[in-house]
C-alpha positions as CSV (number, residue, x, y, z in Angstrom):
1,M,-0.1,0.1,0.1
2,L,1.3,3.5,-0.8
3,G,2.8,4.9,2.4
4,L,0.3,7.8,3.9
5,S,1.6,11.2,5.4
6,K,1.2,12.0,9.0
7,I,-1.7,14.3,8.6
8,E,-3.5,11.8,6.2
9,I,-3.4,9.2,8.7
10,L,-4.6,12.1,11.4
11,L,-7.5,13.4,9.2
12,T,-8.7,9.8,8.8
13,I,-8.3,8.6,12.7
14,I,-10.3,11.9,13.2
15,A,-13.2,10.9,10.3
16,V,-13.9,7.8,12.0
17,L,-13.8,8.5,15.3
18,L,-16.5,11.2,14.4
19,T,-18.4,8.4,13.2
20,L,-17.7,6.1,15.6
21,F,-19.0,8.7,18.3
22,N,-21.9,9.5,16.1
23,F,-23.2,6.2,17.9
24,D,-25.3,7.9,20.7
25,T,-25.1,4.9,23.2
26,C,-24.7,1.5,23.6
27,F,-28.0,1.1,25.4
28,G,-31.1,0.3,23.5
29,T,-28.8,-1.1,21.1
30,D,-30.2,-4.5,19.0
31,F,-27.0,-6.7,19.6
32,R,-26.8,-10.5,17.3
33,A,-24.0,-12.9,16.7
34,G,-24.6,-16.2,15.0
35,E,-23.6,-17.9,11.3
36,N,-25.7,-16.0,8.5
37,F,-28.1,-13.3,8.9
38,F,-30.8,-12.4,6.4
39,F,-33.2,-9.6,6.9
40,S,-36.4,-9.1,4.8
41,D,-37.4,-5.5,3.6
42,T,-40.5,-6.1,5.7
43,L,-38.4,-5.6,8.9
44,T,-38.0,-2.7,10.6
45,I,-35.1,-2.7,13.5
46,N,-35.8,1.0,15.7
47,D,-32.4,0.7,17.5
48,D,-29.0,0.5,16.5
49,L,-27.8,-2.6,14.9
50,I,-24.2,-4.3,16.1
51,I,-23.8,-7.7,14.3
52,A,-21.1,-10.1,13.8
53,G,-21.3,-13.0,11.3
54,N,-20.4,-15.0,8.3
55,T,-22.5,-13.7,5.8
56,I,-25.2,-10.7,6.5
57,K,-27.5,-9.5,3.7
58,S,-30.0,-6.7,5.1
59,S,-33.1,-5.4,2.9
60,A,-34.7,-4.0,6.1
61,I,-35.1,-0.5,7.7
62,I,-32.6,0.3,10.5
63,K,-33.6,3.5,12.1
64,G,-29.9,3.9,13.7
65,D,-26.7,3.2,13.3
66,F,-25.2,-0.3,11.4
67,F,-22.1,-1.8,12.9
68,S,-21.0,-5.4,11.1
69,A,-18.0,-7.5,11.2
70,S,-18.1,-10.5,8.9
71,Y,-16.6,-12.2,6.1
72,R,-19.6,-10.7,3.4
73,L,-22.0,-7.7,4.1
74,V,-24.7,-6.8,1.6
75,Q,-27.0,-3.8,2.6
76,N,-29.8,-3.6,0.3
77,G,-32.0,-1.9,2.8
78,I,-32.5,1.8,4.5
79,V,-30.3,2.9,7.1
80,E,-31.1,6.1,8.9
81,G,-27.9,6.3,10.6
82,S,-24.3,5.6,9.7
83,V,-22.9,2.1,8.5
84,I,-19.2,0.4,9.9
85,A,-18.4,-2.4,8.0
86,F,-15.5,-4.9,8.7
87,A,-15.6,-7.7,6.3
88,K,-13.5,-9.1,3.0
89,D,-16.5,-8.0,0.9
90,V,-18.7,-5.3,1.3
91,D,-21.5,-4.4,-0.9
92,I,-23.9,-1.3,-0.2
93,S,-26.6,-1.2,-3.0
94,G,-29.3,0.5,-0.4
95,Q,-29.8,3.9,1.2
96,V,-27.7,5.5,4.0
97,N,-28.5,8.6,5.4
98,G,-25.4,9.0,7.4
99,S,-21.9,8.0,6.5
100,V,-20.2,4.7,5.5
101,S,-17.0,3.7,6.6
102,G,-15.5,0.4,4.9
103,F,-12.5,-1.7,6.2
104,G,-12.4,-4.4,3.3
105,Q,-10.7,-6.2,0.5
106,N,-13.4,-5.6,-2.0
107,I,-15.8,-2.8,-1.3
108,N,-18.7,-1.8,-3.7
109,V,-21.1,1.1,-3.5
110,N,-24.2,1.2,-6.0
111,G,-26.7,3.0,-3.5
112,K,-27.5,6.4,-1.6
113,V,-24.9,7.7,1.0
114,N,-26.4,11.2,1.9
115,R,-23.0,12.0,3.6
116,N,-19.3,10.7,3.5
117,L,-17.5,7.6,2.3
118,I,-14.3,6.5,3.9
119,G,-12.6,3.7,2.8
120,F,-9.7,1.1,3.5
121,F,-9.9,-1.6,1.0
122,S,-8.1,-3.7,-2.0
123,A,-10.4,-2.6,-4.6
124,L,-13.2,0.1,-4.2
125,N,-15.7,0.3,-6.9
126,I,-18.4,3.2,-7.1
127,K,-20.7,2.2,-9.4
128,P,-23.0,4.2,-11.9
129,D,-25.9,4.4,-9.8
130,A,-24.1,5.4,-6.7
131,D,-24.7,8.8,-5.3
132,I,-22.7,10.0,-2.4
133,G,-23.6,13.3,-0.7
134,G,-20.4,14.5,0.8
135,D,-16.7,13.2,0.3
136,V,-14.8,10.3,-0.5
137,T,-11.8,9.5,1.5
138,A,-9.9,6.4,0.0
139,F,-6.8,4.9,0.8
140,G,-6.0,1.3,-0.9
141,G,-5.5,-0.4,-4.2
142,E,-7.9,0.5,-6.6
143,L,-10.2,3.0,-6.8
144,T,-13.1,3.2,-9.9
145,L,-15.3,5.7,-9.8
146,D,-18.3,5.6,-12.5
147,G,-20.9,7.4,-9.7
148,K,-21.6,10.7,-8.4
149,I,-19.6,12.3,-5.6
150,G,-21.3,15.6,-4.2
151,K,-18.1,17.0,-2.6
152,G,-14.3,16.2,-2.8
153,L,-12.3,13.1,-3.6
154,R,-8.9,12.6,-1.6
155,G,-6.7,9.8,-0.4
156,S,-3.6,7.7,-1.5
157,V,-4.2,4.8,-3.9
158,G,-2.7,2.6,-6.7
159,T,-5.1,3.0,-9.6
160,L,-7.6,5.7,-10.1
161,I,-9.9,5.2,-12.6
162,I,-12.6,8.3,-12.9
163,S,-15.7,7.9,-15.3
164,G,-17.9,9.8,-13.2
165,I,-18.7,13.0,-11.4
166,V,-16.9,14.7,-8.7
167,N,-18.5,18.1,-7.8
168,G,-15.6,19.5,-5.9
169,D,-11.7,19.2,-5.7
170,V,-10.0,16.1,-6.3
171,S,-6.7,15.6,-4.3
172,V,-5.0,12.3,-4.5
173,K,-1.7,10.7,-4.4
174,A,-1.5,7.8,-7.1
175,D,0.7,5.5,-9.1
176,K,-1.7,5.6,-12.2
177,I,-4.5,7.9,-12.8
178,I,-7.1,8.0,-15.8
179,L,-9.9,10.6,-16.5
180,M,-12.4,8.5,-19.2
181,P,-14.2,10.6,-21.4
182,T,-17.1,10.8,-19.4
183,A,-15.2,12.3,-16.3
184,K,-16.4,15.3,-15.0
185,I,-14.7,17.1,-11.9
186,L,-16.3,20.5,-11.0
187,G,-13.4,21.8,-8.8
188,D,-9.6,21.6,-8.9
189,F,-7.6,18.6,-9.7
190,K,-4.4,18.0,-7.3
191,Y,-2.4,15.0,-7.6
192,K,0.9,13.6,-7.0
193,S,2.1,10.8,-9.4
194,Q,5.3,9.8,-11.0
195,K,3.3,10.1,-14.0
196,Q,1.1,12.6,-15.7
197,A,-2.6,11.5,-15.1
198,K,-4.0,10.1,-18.8
199,I,-6.6,12.5,-19.3
200,E,-9.0,11.4,-22.4
201,S,-10.8,13.4,-25.1
202,G,-14.2,14.6,-23.6
203,A,-13.2,14.2,-19.8
204,S,-13.2,18.2,-18.5
205,V,-11.8,19.9,-15.0
206,S,-13.6,23.1,-14.1
207,G,-11.0,24.3,-11.9
208,Q,-6.9,24.0,-12.2
209,T,-4.9,21.1,-12.3
210,F,-1.9,20.8,-10.3
211,W,0.5,17.8,-10.9
212,T,3.2,17.5,-8.4
213,K,6.0,14.8,-9.7
214,E,6.7,12.3,-7.4
215,E,10.4,11.0,-7.4
216,A,10.7,7.5,-8.7
217,K,10.5,4.9,-6.6
218,K,14.2,2.5,-6.4
219,E,13.1,-1.1,-6.8
220,K,13.5,-2.8,-3.6
221,K,15.3,-5.9,-3.3
222,P,13.9,-8.6,-0.9
223,K,16.7,-7.5,1.7
224,D,15.4,-3.8,1.5
225,I,11.9,-4.7,1.8
226,F,12.6,-5.9,5.3
227,T,15.2,-4.0,6.9
228,L,17.4,-4.9,9.9
229,K,16.0,-2.2,11.8
230,S,12.3,-3.1,11.0
231,I,13.0,-7.2,11.6
232,I,14.4,-6.5,14.9
233,T,11.4,-4.4,16.0
234,E,9.2,-7.0,14.8
235,I,11.1,-9.8,16.8
236,L,11.4,-7.7,19.9
237,F,7.8,-6.8,20.0
238,L,6.9,-10.7,19.3
239,L,9.2,-11.9,22.2
240,A,7.4,-9.5,24.9
241,L,4.4,-10.3,24.1
242,M,5.4,-14.3,24.1
243,I,7.1,-13.6,27.4
244,T,3.7,-11.7,28.6
245,G,1.7,-14.5,27.3
246,M,3.7,-17.5,29.2
247,V,3.6,-15.4,32.4
248,L,-0.1,-14.5,32.3
249,T,-0.7,-18.5,31.0
250,L,1.2,-19.5,34.0
251,I,-0.7,-17.1,36.6
252,F,-3.9,-17.5,35.0
253,K,-4.0,-20.9,33.4
254,K,-8.1,-21.6,33.8
255,R,-8.6,-18.3,32.7
256,A,-6.3,-18.6,29.5
257,Y,-8.1,-21.8,29.1
258,Q,-11.4,-20.4,29.0
259,A,-10.5,-17.3,26.8
260,K,-8.8,-19.9,24.2
261,R,-12.5,-21.8,24.3
262,A,-14.1,-18.8,23.5
263,V,-12.6,-18.1,20.7
264,T,-12.9,-22.0,19.4
265,A,-16.1,-22.5,20.9
266,S,-17.9,-19.5,19.9
267,F,-16.0,-17.5,17.3
268,L,-18.7,-15.2,15.8
269,K,-20.0,-14.2,19.3
270,S,-16.7,-13.3,20.8
271,L,-15.9,-11.3,17.7
272,G,-19.3,-9.5,18.1
273,W,-19.0,-8.6,21.6
274,G,-15.4,-7.8,21.4
275,F,-16.8,-4.8,18.7
276,V,-19.6,-3.9,21.3
277,F,-16.7,-3.3,23.9
278,M,-14.6,-1.5,21.7
279,V,-17.1,0.7,21.1
280,C,-18.7,1.0,24.1
281,I,-15.9,1.5,27.0
282,P,-14.6,4.1,25.3
283,I,-17.8,6.5,25.5
284,A,-18.1,5.0,28.7
285,I,-14.6,6.6,29.8
286,I,-15.6,9.6,28.2
287,I,-18.9,10.0,30.1
288,L,-16.9,9.1,33.6
289,I,-14.7,11.9,32.6
290,V,-17.5,14.3,32.0
291,T,-18.7,13.9,35.4
292,I,-15.4,15.0,37.0
293,L,-15.6,12.6,40.0
294,G,-15.5,9.9,37.6
295,I,-12.2,10.9,36.8
296,P,-9.9,8.7,38.6
297,I,-11.8,5.3,37.4
298,A,-11.7,6.8,34.3
299,I,-7.9,6.6,34.1
300,I,-7.7,3.4,35.7
301,S,-10.6,2.0,33.1
302,L,-8.5,3.6,30.4
303,F,-5.0,1.7,31.6
304,A,-7.1,-1.5,31.7
305,Y,-8.5,-1.0,27.7
306,A,-5.1,0.1,26.9
307,V,-3.5,-3.4,28.6
308,L,-6.9,-5.7,27.4
309,I,-5.6,-4.2,23.6
310,Y,-2.4,-5.2,24.6
311,I,-2.8,-9.3,25.2
312,A,-6.1,-9.6,23.2
313,K,-3.8,-11.6,20.3
314,L,-3.0,-14.1,23.1
315,P,-6.5,-16.1,23.1
316,V,-6.7,-16.0,19.2
317,A,-3.2,-17.0,18.8
318,T,-3.6,-19.8,21.4
319,A,-6.7,-21.3,19.3
320,L,-4.9,-20.8,16.2
321,G,-1.9,-22.4,17.5
322,E,-4.0,-25.5,18.8
323,K,-5.7,-25.8,15.6
324,I,-2.1,-26.0,13.5
325,I,-0.9,-28.5,16.2
326,K,-3.8,-30.9,15.7
327,A,-3.9,-30.4,11.9
328,F,-0.3,-32.4,12.0
329,G,-1.7,-35.1,14.1
330,K,-1.4,-34.3,17.6
331,E,-3.8,-36.6,19.8
332,G,-5.3,-34.7,22.4
333,E,-5.5,-31.2,23.4
334,P,-2.4,-29.4,23.1
335,S,-0.5,-27.2,25.9
336,L,-1.7,-23.6,25.8
337,I,1.7,-22.0,26.0
338,P,3.3,-24.3,22.5
339,S,-0.2,-23.5,21.3
340,M,0.2,-19.8,22.2
341,L,3.6,-19.2,20.8
342,L,3.2,-21.0,17.3
343,G,0.0,-18.9,16.8
344,L,1.8,-15.7,17.7
345,I,4.3,-16.6,14.9
346,V,1.7,-17.2,12.5
347,L,-0.4,-13.9,13.3
348,T,3.0,-12.0,13.0
349,I,3.1,-13.4,9.5
350,L,-0.6,-13.0,8.7
351,L,-0.5,-9.2,10.1
352,N,2.1,-8.4,7.2
353,I,0.2,-9.2,4.4
354,P,-0.4,-6.3,2.3
355,Y,-3.6,-4.4,2.1
356,L,-5.3,-7.3,4.4
357,E,-3.6,-6.5,7.4
358,W,-5.7,-3.9,9.0
359,L,-9.0,-6.3,8.5
360,I,-6.9,-9.1,10.1
361,Y,-6.0,-7.2,12.6
362,F,-9.3,-5.8,13.9
363,I,-10.5,-9.2,13.8
364,V,-8.0,-10.7,15.6
365,L,-8.2,-7.5,18.0
366,F,-12.2,-7.6,18.4
367,T,-12.0,-11.5,18.8
368,G,-9.6,-11.6,21.3
369,F,-11.1,-8.5,23.3
370,G,-14.7,-10.2,23.6
371,A,-13.2,-13.7,24.5
372,I,-11.3,-12.5,27.5
373,L,-14.4,-10.2,28.7
374,T,-16.7,-13.0,28.0
375,S,-14.6,-15.4,29.6
376,H,-14.0,-13.8,32.5
377,K,-17.8,-13.0,33.0
378,Q,-18.7,-16.9,32.8
379,S,-16.1,-17.4,35.5
380,T,-17.6,-14.9,37.9
381,S,-21.1,-15.7,37.3
């Protein structure tokens, strides 16, 4: 993926946080977790909907916000609030009165989004019938725009192909840019690339065009991609987490087993609850801070939240390592520590896969977070 500047990363984080905090409260929320969900157009959900599953297809009317974590999401209905989706494939063909934030490999938008679209992706297709009322912020591989953007387009992508309409400015960094004959940019066109954009006959830019030439990238040899410094840093972080995991497992063996079991026995439930906790806890902390008297509790909660994020990989790694060991013919249940160590090594490799690293990271984070908290609840009940 193209490197992002600190300003671009900061703006994107702010945009996502603003979308998250548009979620009014964790109370009065409809939460569901399971294998597959299919919501018909006769269904109306009057609350915010938080859902985790394998395949989610919704033609329903959702009165609040729609948060989903799944392998595939198809949204054909009406969402009065915003949509935040973590999935391999995301298809938005219905109407969203708020914003859409998509994190996935393939994101397809062919409906009405009244506010903004934020995407982290391998491929983002804004199709002919798509109508985005606000801005589009995009980071990923290939962005194809055939529809309409009400305001501006910005971001950093590998390939940008525009054949639709942008009613504002375009400010992007890309390796390859093509403006098709039907493309219309009603503002300025600012781009950074090694080569000038290919502007087909018929394409129009109402404002000014600014090209910033990017220095040609030196072809990286394998030894340059993984520098000695990055390898050492990765190894040190891995060793630190391994040591932490071994210590915690030895001290809290029963709890570690329960958390691992929560991942293997109810993966989607752990993923869903982790998603809920990750959203709700920061909101609760902010409420405590606002009350002034709750500041000490908020500080303690914030510290605990950070610790949970750090160790969230452990139950997922243990479950993954156990699966791998069993796949090689190991009889009986493997020990927790060897399973965890093997799983952490495999997760480290998976979290370095281009384009998919963030999707994998969030799935692991939510699942581990949910497994730790739900197993703790079960052990104290």
